[in-house]
Wavefront OBJ file of the C-alpha trace (Angstrom):
o trace
v 16.947 -30.013 -37.725
v 14.885 -27.839 -40.021
v 15.141 -28.318 -43.789
v 17.106 -25.809 -45.814
v 13.940 -24.495 -47.384
v 12.737 -23.256 -44.026
v 15.940 -21.343 -43.357
v 15.683 -19.778 -46.788
v 12.085 -18.658 -46.036
v 13.264 -16.867 -42.900
v 15.989 -14.938 -44.718
v 13.963 -13.717 -47.678
v 11.820 -11.423 -45.483
v 14.467 -8.712 -45.663
v 16.665 -7.090 -43.045
v 15.681 -7.984 -39.497
v 14.963 -5.239 -36.954
v 15.973 -6.304 -33.459
v 13.326 -6.553 -30.772
v 15.552 -4.492 -28.491
v 15.415 -1.545 -30.900
v 11.652 -1.895 -31.273
v 11.141 -1.881 -27.517
v 13.361 1.186 -27.105
v 11.340 3.050 -29.756
v 8.051 2.021 -28.121
v 9.194 3.020 -24.636
v 10.529 6.412 -25.730
v 7.329 7.109 -27.683
v 5.172 6.277 -24.654
v 7.402 8.445 -22.427
v 7.436 11.487 -24.728
v 3.682 11.574 -25.407
v 2.609 12.446 -21.816
v 5.606 14.731 -21.341
v 4.752 16.637 -24.503
v 1.087 16.967 -23.521
v 1.852 18.025 -19.963
v 4.562 20.377 -21.164
v 1.953 22.370 -23.099
v -1.155 22.098 -20.917
v 0.597 21.811 -17.546
v 1.956 25.382 -17.293
v -1.367 26.882 -18.418
v -3.432 24.831 -15.984
v -0.941 25.391 -13.191
v -0.891 29.160 -13.751
v -4.690 29.361 -13.761
v -4.899 27.189 -10.663
v -2.414 29.298 -8.681
v -4.125 32.538 -9.713
v -7.528 31.133 -8.780
v -6.279 29.850 -5.425
v -4.650 33.211 -4.644
v -7.858 35.062 -5.543
v -10.036 32.759 -3.433
v -7.639 33.065 -0.511
v -7.685 36.867 -0.780
v -11.515 36.930 -0.910
v -11.694 34.788 2.231
v -9.227 37.070 4.019
v -11.185 40.172 2.983
v -14.393 38.596 4.296
v -12.693 37.835 7.616
v -11.299 41.365 7.854
v -14.779 42.761 7.241
v -16.138 40.591 10.046
v -13.404 41.789 12.401
v -14.108 45.444 11.597
v -17.855 44.936 12.036
v -17.136 43.220 15.348
v -15.402 46.311 16.758
v -18.138 48.598 15.490
v -20.895 46.362 16.885
v -19.115 46.232 20.228
v -18.948 50.017 20.199
v -22.667 50.208 19.364
v -23.399 47.884 22.299
v -21.293 50.206 24.462
v -23.481 53.142 23.388
v -26.604 51.215 24.392
v -24.948 50.288 27.692
v -24.138 53.900 28.482
v -27.650 55.099 27.748
v -29.172 52.451 30.027
v -27.304 54.014 32.952
v -29.712 56.048 35.109
v -27.497 59.125 35.392
v -26.882 59.145 31.623
v -30.663 59.020 31.042
v -31.151 61.918 33.424
v -28.471 63.887 31.571
v -30.374 63.468 28.301
v -33.895 63.836 29.762
v -33.588 66.601 32.427
v -34.071 70.106 31.138
v -31.818 71.569 33.822
v -28.159 70.910 34.479
v -27.412 68.729 37.493
v -23.761 68.873 38.706
v -24.158 65.627 40.701
v -25.436 63.797 37.619
v -22.623 65.254 35.497
v -20.029 64.094 38.012
v -21.463 60.553 38.072
v -21.598 60.416 34.276
v -17.991 61.626 33.957
v -16.923 58.939 36.419
v -18.778 56.299 34.355
v -17.159 57.534 31.142
v -13.743 57.365 32.773
v -14.315 53.788 33.911
v -15.533 52.718 30.455
v -12.547 54.280 28.733
v -10.136 52.741 31.228
v -11.489 49.273 30.442
v -11.424 49.793 26.656
v -7.961 50.677 25.436
v -9.227 51.219 21.899
v -11.377 54.211 22.947
v -9.786 57.644 22.453
v -12.746 59.592 23.840
v -16.480 59.534 24.598
v -18.796 62.526 24.133
v -22.447 62.874 25.167
v -24.393 65.664 23.417
v -28.084 66.203 24.267
v -30.660 68.030 22.195
v -30.170 71.171 24.310
v -26.523 71.475 23.180
v -25.133 70.340 26.515
v -22.130 68.034 26.326
v -20.253 65.798 28.700
v -16.805 64.266 28.071
v -13.541 63.647 29.884
v -11.245 63.860 26.846
v -13.162 65.885 24.243
v -13.964 69.585 24.529
v -15.608 72.238 22.416
v -13.311 74.477 20.366
v -15.748 77.356 19.807
v -19.123 78.259 21.290
v -20.925 77.183 18.111
v -23.605 74.575 18.903
v -22.565 70.962 18.380
v -26.140 70.125 17.421
v -25.437 71.794 14.062
v -22.463 69.509 13.358
v -22.749 67.007 10.485
v -22.033 64.034 12.732
v -24.881 65.056 15.067
v -27.358 65.777 12.273
v -26.661 62.496 10.437
v -27.053 60.495 13.622
v -30.385 62.204 14.430
v -31.592 61.692 10.853
v -31.064 57.907 11.164
v -31.612 57.179 14.864
v -31.694 53.396 14.424
v -28.368 53.156 12.602
v -24.808 53.606 13.738
v -22.817 56.188 11.761
v -19.079 56.038 11.097
v -16.892 59.061 10.360
v -13.326 58.372 9.277
v -10.803 61.168 9.715
v -13.384 63.542 11.232
v -11.775 66.774 10.063
v -13.580 70.079 10.724
v -15.392 69.096 13.906
v -15.925 71.683 16.613
v -14.368 69.182 18.990
v -10.780 68.594 20.026
v -9.143 65.723 21.913
v -6.888 66.578 24.832
v -4.789 63.443 24.091
v -3.194 65.249 21.140
v -4.786 62.841 18.676
v -5.465 64.296 15.244
v -8.430 63.504 13.001
v -6.174 61.091 11.111
v -5.721 59.040 14.275
v -9.358 58.275 15.105
v -12.589 56.898 13.683
v -15.840 58.287 15.159
v -18.751 55.975 15.908
v -21.947 57.995 16.400
v -25.465 56.914 17.351
v -28.583 58.803 18.422
v -30.336 57.937 21.697
v -34.103 58.027 22.222
v -36.322 58.043 25.273
v -39.143 55.602 25.960
v -41.517 57.574 23.715
v -39.122 57.292 20.788
v -38.065 60.942 20.795
v -34.398 61.607 19.979
v -32.780 63.153 23.058
v -29.237 63.462 21.825
v -26.205 61.643 20.439
v -23.366 59.593 21.880
v -20.070 59.775 19.990
v -17.158 57.412 20.658
v -13.777 58.023 19.042
v -11.888 54.781 18.331
v -8.154 54.810 17.873
v -7.222 54.027 14.275
v -4.574 51.649 15.601
v -7.438 49.241 16.332
v -7.813 48.772 12.584
v -4.050 48.690 12.144
v -3.861 45.751 14.561
v -6.377 43.877 12.420
v -4.259 44.327 9.302
v -0.771 44.153 10.785
v -0.212 40.415 10.216
v -2.373 40.128 7.101
v -0.617 40.323 3.738
v -1.053 39.126 0.177
v 2.152 37.647 -1.123
v 5.331 39.655 -0.809
v 4.037 43.108 -1.786
v 0.233 42.737 -1.584
v -1.743 44.703 1.016
v -5.223 45.587 2.280
v -6.882 48.976 2.873
v -10.313 50.398 3.783
v -12.375 53.090 2.102
v -15.496 54.818 3.404
v -18.793 55.304 1.573
v -17.420 58.424 -0.203
v -14.319 56.602 -1.412
v -12.038 58.246 1.128
v -9.281 56.125 2.650
v -10.046 55.068 6.209
v -6.913 53.030 6.685
v -4.042 52.102 4.393
v -0.489 50.893 5.015
v 2.463 52.901 3.784
v 2.505 52.021 0.102
v 3.187 53.969 -3.058
v 0.522 52.100 -5.013
v -2.426 53.034 -2.776
v -2.518 56.682 -3.842
v -2.554 55.708 -7.530
v -5.813 53.777 -7.182
v -8.733 56.139 -7.958
v -12.066 55.516 -6.156
v -13.748 54.976 -9.534
v -11.967 51.637 -9.878
v -13.775 50.421 -6.767
v -17.239 51.625 -7.773
v -17.698 48.804 -10.255
v -20.517 46.384 -9.487
v -18.011 43.547 -9.650
v -15.952 42.636 -6.602
v -12.785 42.054 -8.619
v -10.942 44.025 -11.277
v -7.515 44.050 -12.883
v -5.821 47.424 -13.400
v -2.431 48.581 -14.553
v -0.447 50.825 -12.218
v 2.778 51.953 -13.800
v 4.502 48.984 -15.411
v 2.684 46.347 -13.338
v -0.782 44.839 -13.383
v -2.640 44.555 -10.082
v -5.629 42.490 -9.019
v -8.094 44.535 -6.939
v -10.542 42.564 -4.800
v -13.050 44.409 -2.634
v -16.064 43.649 -0.481
v -18.741 46.060 0.751
v -20.095 45.950 4.296
v -23.747 46.863 4.515
v -23.347 47.467 8.228
v -20.406 49.888 8.246
v -20.779 51.222 4.674
v -17.046 50.657 4.159
v -15.168 48.635 1.567
v -12.260 46.358 2.406
v -9.887 46.170 -0.557
v -7.109 43.684 -1.265
v -4.378 44.472 -3.787
v -1.704 42.115 -5.100
v 0.634 42.227 -8.077
v -0.169 39.781 -10.869
v 3.338 40.301 -12.253
v 4.788 39.167 -8.927
v 2.476 36.145 -8.859
v 3.412 35.157 -12.406
v 7.070 35.618 -11.557
v 6.750 33.087 -8.738
v 4.829 30.758 -11.039
v 7.554 31.071 -13.677
v 10.132 30.297 -10.991
v 8.254 27.157 -9.959
v 7.677 26.142 -13.565
v 11.371 26.528 -14.339
v 12.351 24.131 -11.600
v 9.452 21.838 -12.474
v 10.691 21.764 -16.062
v 14.221 21.118 -14.838
v 12.999 18.185 -12.759
v 10.906 16.956 -15.688
v 13.936 16.940 -17.988
v 15.979 15.083 -15.379
v 13.128 12.599 -14.946
v 12.846 12.206 -18.711
v 16.548 11.435 -19.030
v 16.285 8.902 -16.218
v 13.213 7.364 -17.909
v 15.114 7.014 -21.197
v 17.983 5.273 -19.402
v 15.518 2.967 -17.658
v 13.843 2.303 -21.029
v 17.193 1.143 -22.455
v 17.769 -1.101 -19.428
v 14.263 -2.573 -19.535
v 14.390 -3.106 -23.288
v 17.685 -4.922 -22.913
v 16.383 -7.075 -20.057
v 13.301 -8.044 -22.083
v 15.224 -8.672 -25.317
v 18.020 -10.672 -23.681
v 16.054 -13.956 -23.175
v 14.583 -13.613 -26.680
v 18.084 -13.311 -28.160
v 19.165 -16.287 -26.061
v 16.214 -18.365 -27.267
v 16.954 -17.378 -30.880
v 20.574 -18.516 -30.418
v 19.410 -21.905 -29.068
v 16.997 -22.325 -31.968
v 19.843 -21.595 -34.380
v 21.943 -24.315 -32.722
v 19.040 -26.746 -33.171
v 18.860 -25.776 -36.849
v 22.558 -26.635 -37.118
v 21.960 -30.074 -35.638
v 22.866 -29.569 -31.952
v 19.923 -30.986 -29.973
v 21.749 -31.169 -26.665
v 20.557 -27.736 -25.536
v 17.915 -26.443 -23.119
v 16.518 -23.056 -22.198
v 17.039 -21.968 -18.596
v 15.516 -18.908 -16.923
v 14.862 -17.790 -13.359
v 11.815 -15.745 -14.420
v 8.214 -16.794 -14.921
v 6.977 -14.728 -17.834
v 5.718 -15.412 -21.353
v 9.210 -15.680 -22.814
v 10.285 -18.138 -20.127
v 7.159 -20.198 -20.774
v 7.997 -20.185 -24.470
v 11.516 -21.359 -23.601
v 10.189 -24.195 -21.443
v 7.894 -25.229 -24.282
v 10.984 -25.331 -26.518
v 12.778 -27.724 -24.200
v 12.625 -31.311 -25.511
v 12.615 -32.516 -21.915
v 9.511 -30.533 -20.806
v 7.471 -33.651 -20.062
v 10.279 -35.122 -17.926
v 10.589 -31.808 -16.073
v 6.847 -31.821 -15.364
v 7.103 -35.368 -14.066
v 10.047 -34.320 -11.924
v 8.025 -31.403 -10.513
v 5.181 -33.787 -9.694
v 7.645 -36.184 -8.076
v 9.194 -33.376 -6.016
v 5.683 -32.220 -5.045
v 4.751 -35.705 -3.850
v 7.998 -35.968 -1.941
v 7.322 -32.623 -0.275
v 3.823 -33.784 0.677
v 5.229 -36.966 2.144
v 7.875 -34.964 3.947
v 5.278 -32.641 5.475
v 3.143 -35.617 6.540
v 6.190 -37.252 8.101
v 7.050 -34.018 9.919
v 3.462 -33.765 11.153
v 3.506 -37.320 12.430
v 6.840 -36.667 14.112
v 5.402 -33.558 15.755
v 2.346 -35.489 16.946
v 4.613 -38.140 18.424
v 6.534 -35.414 20.246
v 3.403 -34.083 21.882
v 3.099 -37.121 24.172
v -0.639 -36.837 24.933
v -0.546 -38.671 28.266
v 2.280 -36.505 29.537
v 0.379 -33.389 28.407
v -2.853 -34.513 30.129
v -1.003 -35.391 33.352
v 0.749 -32.021 33.331
v -2.546 -30.152 32.813
v -4.172 -32.217 35.608
v -1.287 -31.224 37.883
v -1.758 -27.519 37.013
v -5.502 -27.862 37.589
v -4.954 -29.531 40.998
v -2.471 -26.808 42.047
v -4.881 -24.045 40.972
v -7.736 -25.780 42.831
v -5.663 -26.052 45.991
v -5.053 -22.306 45.843
v -8.717 -21.564 45.254
v -8.191 -20.158 41.725
v -11.484 -21.419 40.308
v -11.135 -19.413 37.075
v -7.800 -21.071 36.334
v -9.306 -24.480 37.154
v -12.074 -23.933 34.625
v -9.717 -22.627 31.921
v -7.236 -25.501 32.391
v -10.110 -27.986 32.345
v -11.413 -26.489 29.107
v -7.892 -26.576 27.615
v -7.526 -30.257 28.598
v -10.788 -31.151 26.906
v -9.781 -29.028 23.890
v -6.525 -30.977 23.419
v -8.157 -34.337 24.103
v -10.796 -33.836 21.402
v -8.287 -32.170 19.026
v -5.964 -35.173 19.119
v -8.808 -37.751 19.103
v -6.270 -40.587 19.005
v -5.405 -39.690 15.403
v -8.951 -40.114 14.078
v -10.026 -37.827 11.242
v -13.774 -38.290 11.806
v -15.310 -37.725 15.264
v -18.787 -37.467 16.719
v -20.631 -34.195 16.171
v -21.177 -33.856 19.926
v -17.381 -34.007 20.434
v -16.850 -31.328 17.775
v -19.443 -29.122 19.519
v -17.728 -29.772 22.848
v -14.389 -28.783 21.279
v -15.852 -25.469 20.035
v -17.565 -24.879 23.385
v -14.242 -25.276 25.231
v -12.491 -22.961 22.752
v -15.196 -20.295 23.131
v -15.038 -20.631 26.914
v -11.277 -19.935 26.865
v -11.717 -16.979 24.493
v -14.564 -15.674 26.689
v -12.229 -15.714 29.705
v -9.617 -13.926 27.627
v -11.827 -11.161 26.218
v -14.295 -10.973 29.150
v -17.258 -8.725 28.262
v -15.907 -8.098 24.752
v -17.193 -11.531 23.621
v -20.337 -13.545 24.215
v -21.726 -16.595 22.434
v -24.599 -19.043 22.073
v -24.593 -22.641 20.794
v -27.838 -24.067 19.391
v -27.493 -27.841 18.955
v -30.006 -30.674 18.869
v -28.619 -33.469 21.052
v -30.291 -36.007 18.733
v -27.652 -35.134 16.108
v -24.731 -35.811 18.452
v -23.900 -39.294 17.167
v -23.429 -38.212 13.559
v -19.816 -38.132 12.440
v -18.051 -35.039 11.093
v -14.517 -34.093 10.137
v -12.766 -33.012 13.300
v -11.621 -29.410 13.837
v -13.790 -27.790 11.134
v -15.783 -25.465 13.420
v -12.991 -24.120 15.660
v -11.015 -22.431 12.798
v -14.247 -20.754 11.638
v -15.035 -19.497 15.158
v -11.429 -18.271 15.490
v -11.782 -16.441 12.164
v -15.039 -14.831 13.388
v -13.318 -13.582 16.548
v -10.114 -12.234 14.995
v -11.519 -10.837 11.744
v -15.025 -9.928 12.872
v -15.445 -9.222 16.592
v -12.000 -7.650 17.189
v -12.492 -5.238 14.268
v -15.689 -3.690 15.645
v -16.286 -1.354 18.563
v -18.112 -2.608 21.633
v -19.169 -6.123 22.532
v -19.474 -8.937 20.025
v -21.679 -12.017 19.812
v -21.122 -15.349 18.080
v -23.829 -17.920 17.386
v -23.097 -21.557 16.502
v -26.098 -23.374 15.011
v -26.327 -27.013 13.894
v -29.341 -28.410 12.029
v -30.231 -31.241 9.699
v -31.883 -30.615 6.343
v -32.882 -34.004 4.921
v -29.534 -35.751 4.250
v -27.499 -32.582 4.694
v -25.868 -31.436 7.927
v -25.814 -27.613 8.074
v -23.543 -25.836 10.597
v -23.582 -22.019 10.802
v -21.176 -19.697 12.609
v -22.622 -16.155 12.778
v -20.927 -13.055 14.226
v -22.061 -9.454 14.471
v -18.587 -8.131 13.780
v -17.361 -5.698 11.123
v -18.389 -7.956 8.252
v -16.888 -8.013 4.771
v -17.315 -5.923 1.665
v -18.673 -7.563 -1.460
v -15.227 -7.542 -3.081
v -13.746 -9.464 -0.129
v -16.485 -12.104 -0.325
v -15.932 -12.477 -4.073
v -12.184 -12.858 -3.506
v -12.724 -15.646 -0.963
v -15.233 -17.407 -3.244
v -12.726 -17.205 -6.099
v -10.070 -18.675 -3.789
v -12.375 -21.624 -3.003
v -13.057 -22.138 -6.724
v -9.428 -22.002 -7.868
v -7.823 -23.824 -4.926
v -5.347 -20.979 -4.560
v -4.736 -19.462 -1.155
v -1.363 -17.942 -1.923
v -2.550 -14.398 -1.197
v -4.983 -15.162 1.630
v -5.136 -16.766 5.064
v -5.437 -20.525 5.055
v -8.052 -20.974 7.854
v -11.194 -20.837 5.692
v -9.366 -22.356 2.731
v -8.097 -25.308 4.782
v -11.565 -26.165 6.171
v -13.179 -25.883 2.733
v -10.448 -27.996 1.131
v -10.707 -30.759 3.771
v -14.485 -30.979 3.268
v -14.114 -31.185 -0.532
v -11.364 -33.798 -0.315
v -13.460 -35.915 2.063
v -16.937 -35.625 0.549
v -16.420 -34.276 -2.976
v -16.507 -30.914 -4.818
v -20.232 -30.363 -4.200
v -19.663 -29.717 -0.459
v -17.859 -27.008 1.487
v -18.301 -23.461 2.805
v -20.707 -20.687 1.890
v -20.074 -17.064 2.963
v -22.888 -14.593 3.702
v -21.650 -11.178 4.854
v -22.671 -7.529 4.920
v -20.148 -4.847 5.725
v -20.869 -3.232 9.082
v -23.479 -5.879 10.021
v -21.699 -9.214 10.411
v -20.805 -12.500 8.738
v -22.267 -15.986 8.548
v -20.115 -18.975 7.466
v -22.278 -21.940 6.482
v -20.763 -25.455 6.486
v -22.606 -28.035 4.387
v -21.676 -31.713 4.452
v -23.553 -34.976 4.110
v -25.041 -36.755 7.123
v -22.638 -39.525 8.183
v -24.118 -41.931 10.737
v -22.163 -43.302 13.691
v -20.070 -46.401 12.972
v -21.619 -49.657 14.130
l 1 2 3 4 5 6 7 8 9 10 11 12 13 14 15 16 17 18 19 20 21 22 23 24 25 26 27 28 29 30 31 32 33 34 35 36 37 38 39 40 41 42 43 44 45 46 47 48 49 50 51 52 53 54 55 56 57 58 59 60 61 62 63 64 65 66 67 68 69 70 71 72 73 74 75 76 77 78 79 80 81 82 83 84 85 86 87 88 89 90 91 92 93 94 95 96 97 98 99 100 101 102 103 104 105 106 107 108 109 110 111 112 113 114 115 116 117 118 119 120 121 122 123 124 125 126 127 128 129 130 131 132 133 134 135 136 137 138 139 140 141 142 143 144 145 146 147 148 149 150 151 152 153 154 155 156 157 158 159 160 161 162 163 164 165 166 167 168 169 170 171 172 173 174 175 176 177 178 179 180 181 182 183 184 185 186 187 188 189 190 191 192 193 194 195 196 197 198 199 200 201 202 203 204 205 206 207 208 209 210 211 212 213 214 215 216 217 218 219 220 221 222 223 224 225 226 227 228 229 230 231 232 233 234 235 236 237 238 239 240 241 242 243 244 245 246 247 248 249 250 251 252 253 254 255 256 257 258 259 260 261 262 263 264 265 266 267 268 269 270 271 272 273 274 275 276 277 278 279 280 281 282 283 284 285 286 287 288 289 290 291 292 293 294 295 296 297 298 299 300 301 302 303 304 305 306 307 308 309 310 311 312 313 314 315 316 317 318 319 320 321 322 323 324 325 326 327 328 329 330 331 332 333 334 335 336 337 338 339 340 341 342 343 344 345 346 347 348 349 350 351 352 353 354 355 356 357 358 359 360 361 362 363 364 365 366 367 368 369 370 371 372 373 374 375 376 377 378 379 380 381 382 383 384 385 386 387 388 389 390 391 392 393 394 395 396 397 398 399 400 401 402 403 404 405 406 407 408 409 410 411 412 413 414 415 416 417 418 419 420 421 422 423 424 425 426 427 428 429 430 431 432 433 434 435 436 437 438 439 440 441 442 443 444 445 446 447 448 449 450 451 452 453 454 455 456 457 458 459 460 461 462 463 464 465 466 467 468 469 470 471 472 473 474 475 476 477 478 479 480 481 482 483 484 485 486 487 488 489 490 491 492 493 494 495 496 497 498 499 500 501 502 503 504 505 506 507 508 509 510 511 512 513 514 515 516 517 518 519 520 521 522 523 524 525 526 527 528 529 530 531 532 533 534 535 536 537 538 539 540 541 542 543 544 545 546 547 548 549 550 551 552 553 554 555 556 557 558 559 560 561 562 563 564 565 566 567 568 569 570 571 572 573 574 575 576 577 578 579 580 581 582 583 584 585 586 587 588 589 590 591
């Protein structure tokens, strides 16, 4: 019992604040700090991130649309070059006189080309003598086509392809009843071998070709794409009320992105210029719509955050109570001791600081420790007894006779592989049991490993190969039995099996003065530095609770037999392989 003065000292410190209340305050403070920070910065960062991702996605789509448009135009340009390489087409452009047979052949060629290219609305050949050939296009008036803008621009830049969207005002009409709003003209001059311009080939592409490119491409719910030509005129645009309220001046800025207000909404305009076609592909999406979706997501995120916060507060109360409960219990026991009741003890099924404090409080702690030691020894004795019982159950002679019978039956059937494997297994068991001896000759240990490797070689075939380097002069030295086989097994299962291709294991035994050094090397997957450090820490602390017991067991047996200065050393490089080095003193053969 404590003296009264001590109890008085405890009371004069003022009103006591319970540990449960303190923990609840701490937990709630820790919970609210990140929620408050994220509640302010989270929406801003999230909004910026979504807007940036949407913009980047739109820019990528615009770039892809530009490539698709350029692809069609380039294919059309290649078609122009193909047509001019035809002999009859060359004669049409080069001959000064009309040739009906040539015209007929050219018309047939144009018909075949158009039939194989659905996107073509018409093909027109116009030479420098104002003679034209076409199956679908015809002259409206007798005015020369060589004075048309499309012809003059093509002749002025003979190396470039020219595009004319909505070719209104041409002296050409299409007999397919397609208006200028339905086609895009691709025009290119043709030159003879001397470089002289001999005329122009014009191909009208259906505008629906561009529509097909854009049909499945959208930006959000109401966003869209459209194309403008070099003069700012609209080449293609979907049906949309916003498109006609976007002046060309907005797209003449040197920047490729701008934000403009149309009516009550703000729109992001992204555009990209094609140096090949001279057109701009423009993407338009509503920022108000984007922010509305963000607000929608933020609302539900906030709702989930509040629900999570409430759950966290409840959990904080539960955790605080669970932590404070053993402290309150310990305080109650201490109060009973102060009142003179020493027949108490602290009991807990946990293993934390408070439980350790409670065990330290127990007046019977030393007896409990002795009891634990006694139970531990009894468990050790029980395990040894079970092991001996198991060894007795093995019946070595019965096992050997049975294996000999299997070997004889396999031999009588001519199964030589089975004979060799059973023979190796017999030798493996014979050396492993060793009549209960703990120390055996080194040559027997090598033979044991050789038999094990032979069986594994039969099992894995070409996946595994091995080499054993052993000086026969060392064979009579004694070693602890079964220390090499677990290491070889570890090399196979954690090294060779983890790599691709064949694996190789080397077993080396050498003597260095009074030290016997045995090395098992594999070229398997190896170990990272952290894994090696973990194993070395396991050897140092004698704790294999979180690791396999193969390496630990061998190392522990060596230390228990020869002392703490002996055992295993691990050398490994990830991706290269592993070497396990066994070091033990030289033990000569018994007299």
